[in-house]
N, C-alpha and C positions, 0 to 999 in steps of 0.2 A: 830391298835387306830386311832380315828379320827384327823385329821390334825388341827384341831383346838386350843385341847391338845399342839402344837406345838406354839402357837403362841402367844405370851405375848401381855400382855394388854396396850400397847403402839400403839400409832400411826402410819402409815405404814411410810417409808421414803420418801422423795422428790426421790431418786432411786429408790426404790419398785414402789413406783406408777407407774412413769414414765414406769417401766415393763411393770407392770398386763396392766395397758390403753393403751398400743403398742401391745401387743396381743388382746385385747379382740377385741378392733380398724381392724385390719387386719382381724378376726377371723366373724366380719358382713359384714367387704367387701368381703368377698369371701363365705357369706351363709353360713357358715358352724356354726351350732347349738356350742351357747357356751360350752354346758354344755359338750362335744363331744370337743372341741379341746380345751378348759384349761385342761379337765384331761391330755390329752396326751401331753398336753404343761408345764405341772407338772412334768411328770416323768422325763423330760429332764433340769427341771432347779433346780438349787440347793440352798442349804437354805433356809431361812426364804422366800423370794422370790416363790420355790418351792411350801414350806408347803401354803401361801396365796391362791394361785391359786390353788393346790390342794382342800381348804376349800372351795373357789365359785363354781367351779365345781361341788364337792358334792353337795352344798346347792341346785343350776341347779336343778343335775340332783335327786333329792327331790320334785320338780312338783315348787319349786317359783320362783319366780319373781325375775329379778335383782335390782329391787327398793327393793323388802322385804329382798333380801340375801345382799345389804349394808345396809340398817337400820339397821341388826341385832346387827353387831358390830360397832355400832357408835365412839366406839374409833379406829376402824380400820380407817373406813369409814368417818370422821366428816359432815358434815353438805355440805361444801360445795363440795365433789367430787360427794355427792349423789342430789346437786340440779345441774349437768351437765348433767347427768345421766339419770334425771327428764325433763331436757329439749332437752335432746336429743330424748329420747321417746313420746313424748308430740308434735314434731315438727317430727316424722320421719325420723330423720337421725340424730338416737346414731354414728354412726362412725365420722360427722362430728361437733357433739360435742366434742365428745371421742379426737378429734387431735386436737381439738382447744383447750382442757383442755392439753393437751400433749404439745403444744406450748408451753402454760405459765408456765406448770412446768418446761419445760427446760431451758427456759429464767431464771426465776428463782435458778434454778442449777449452771447458765451461772455465773450468777450474783456473787451466793454463791462462787464457785470456783476461781472466781476472787477477791474475797475481802482473801480466803484465798492464793491463791499465791501471791498476796501483804503483807500478813504478815508477813513470815516464816523471810524473812530480818530484820525485826524489831523486831521482835520476840528473832534473833540472839541478835543483836545487844542490847537489852534488857538484855539477859541471861551473857552476856560480862560481859555490864556496872554490872551488879548485882555481880558477881565474884569480878571486878575490889574494887570493895566497900568492899566486903566482907574482901579482902586483903586489903584496906585499914585503916578498923577498927584493922586490926590483928597487921601491922606494920608503917608505916605511921604515922597518925594520936598519935603514944604514941613519937614519934619524934616530930612532932610542940607540942604534950606537956612539952616536956622537954626544948624546946626551948623557950615558953612561962613563964615557970618556972623561966631559967636563968636568962630574958634580964626583964621578969617582964609584961610581951605582956597582952592585952587583948583577949578577945576570948578562956580562959580556961573552963569555964564549956561544953563547946559545944564539945572541946577536952577533959575532961575528960571521957562525958557519952557518945564517941564516942571508948574510949578507955576501959571505962564498955561493952561497948558490943562486945568487942573484943571479951573478954575473953569466951565468952558464944557461940563466933561466930560458933564454931563447932557444934552447934545445930542450932539456925535461919538460917543458909549461908542456907545449904543442906534443910533445910524445904522453904525457899523464894524460893528458884527456880522452889523446886516440887508444889510449889503454884503458881508462875507464867506457868509453863505449864500443871498443873491439870485448871486452868482455861480455859487456851486459848484449849484446849481439852473439856473443859463444852462446849463454845462456839460452840466451831465445830461439835460435836454431836447434839446439839437445833441446829445449823441452817440445821443440816442433816433432821432436821424432819418438819423444819419451811416451808412448802408446802404451796399451793394453800388449803391446809386443815386449815389452821389455818395464814392467811393473818397477822393478827393484830403482832405473835411474827415474822413472816418474819420481820415489818413495823420494832420490838423492836431490830431486832438482826439486821439486817442490812441499816436501812436507817439512823444511826449512822454518816455516811459519808457523807461530803457535794453532794448534785446532786443525789445518790440514791435513797433518797423518789421521789424524780422527777420521777427518772425512771421506782422504782415500782407503781409509779400512775397510768405509761403511758400502764406498761404489761395492769394494771390490765381493763383501759380506752381501748385496745385493743379489750382482751376477751368479755367485756359484750356489745362491739358494734357490734362484730362477732357473736354471738350468738341471739345480740336483733336482727339480722338482716334474722339469720335463722329462730327465730319462727314466727316472722313478714311476712317470706318470705313464711311459712306452715300454713299462716289462724287459727295459736294460735291468740286468744282475745290477744287485744295489754295490760289490763291490768295484768293479766297473763304471757304471755310475757317480758314486764319490772321485774318483780318480778322475774320469772326464773334468768333472765339472770344474772340480781342484787347478785340474791345468789350464783349465778355460780362465782362468782367475790369474794364473805366473805368479800366484803369492808363494814364494818362499816355504815361508813358516806352514802356509795351510797345506801345497802340497804334500810336503814330508807328513805332516798327521793324517792327510786323507789318507797316502800310502800305508802309513801303520793300520788305520780303524781296516781297510778293505783288506793287509793280511788279515788280522784278525779273525775279521765274516770266513773268508776265505777257509780258514783252522773253526771255523764252529765254534767260535766266542762270539754271546749274542752283546751291541753292544753298551755297554750299562755305563754308572755313575762311575764305578773304580779303573775304568777307562782311558786312561792317562790324556791320552790325542787329541778326546773328544773334546779337551777345553781349548786346544787350540783351533778348535773351528768354530764359528760366528754367535755366540749363547743361542742363538734361540734354536738354530741347529742342532748347535751340542744337546742342550736338554731334549727336542724333541728324541731324537736318536735313542740319549741313554734311558730314557722311559720307555722302550719298544714300545714305539708304534707299531700298530698292524699298517702294513703296505699299502691297504686299499685304503687307509686314512693319510697315510705319510703322503701323497701332493698333494692334497686338499692343505694341509697343515702346513705344507714345505712353501705355496701359494702364496698362503698369508702373512708367513713372513717374510716371503721375501719381498711383497705389497711392505709393513713394517720395514723392514731399510730400505725400501725407497723412499719414503714419505719422508723418513727420520734424516736420509741425504739429504732428499730436497728441505727441509729446514734449515741444517746444518750450512748448507750453501747460503739462504739465504741471510745467512746471517755473519758468514765468513764475508759476503761481500760489502759486508759494512763495515766490519772488522780488519779487514786487508786492506782498504785503501787507509783507515788510519794508521795501525799498526806502520803501516810501512814509510808515510809520512812523517810519522815520531818518530821510531827511529833511525832512519834514516835520514832524513829531511833535518831534523830535531836534532841530532847526533854532530851531525857535520858541521849547523849553527854553531852549537853548542862549544864545539871545539874552536873554531875561526872565531869567536867571539872571545874564548877565554888567551888564545893565543896575542890578539889586539889591545886586549881591554884589561884582561890578565898582569901584561905587564906593563902598560901606561899606567895603571892605577897602585901599582908596586913601585915607579918612578915615582908619580904624586905624593904615596905616602911617606918614598922616605926621602924627598928633599923636605916636606913639612915637619 
């Protein structure tokens, strides 16, 4: 049976993309024909990754180009990954292009793992707090309601509602815990597919944590600058190079700006400080192009800028690795703990103060 029958109509996960990407990069560097090398790799790779590799190998063996193979299944290989391959083929440096996207994919995978690790403890705290809330509606809430009725204290509607909830806690208690776990699982599954193939999803799923959006933008700037340097170095026309490099990042703002700059260059306009679209480029790239860098010197300066962005991303990642677990624990775990304490102790103190 064809390997394509074993592939679901969902895009590849981040780990599967990295695995296939690494195999192709290694084979191209060694000079091994992709169709032969991937066919052999597929025999040794289990699961969906093996089926994906086998399908690509079969298509290549049928005489199709790599670009055609990737374009045939857009649900498996969305535009961003195809743009990376196209950039590599246009420059004659496919291994370098694949290496660049592999670095970006790994950075994104590291960021996801960092958030997942930071969420484990707060998730446990939330589940414990939920269990205590269920217990509270089953027992203590009824006791408080008796006290309120006996001493005619304020707050009866709230505790009457909690007692009523307690009568049905056997149903909504486990269901609530299941929903919490399900939501965490859905986020985990969705973030696994939020790769360079879908940067907007990565932004939505990861950038809600302060500082994470800036880190993702730095990753994007490093990839864009690195690919642009490679394309310009191999004499790809500047308008085409800008568009290919931007498409390979998948950033909508950057893609739109790159097309505006490319159209201006094709019209004969030189990039300069007055070009508004350059302000939406990574700052160093926009500055280099607005200064009118000579084409001979541009690849080297872009390489230096790419190295700077990569180093900056590394520093930001190390800072976020410390910040994220603390932030998630304080905000989620601490917030739930404070809310439960106010519910229990707050009402208790109110009753004691009223009695005294």
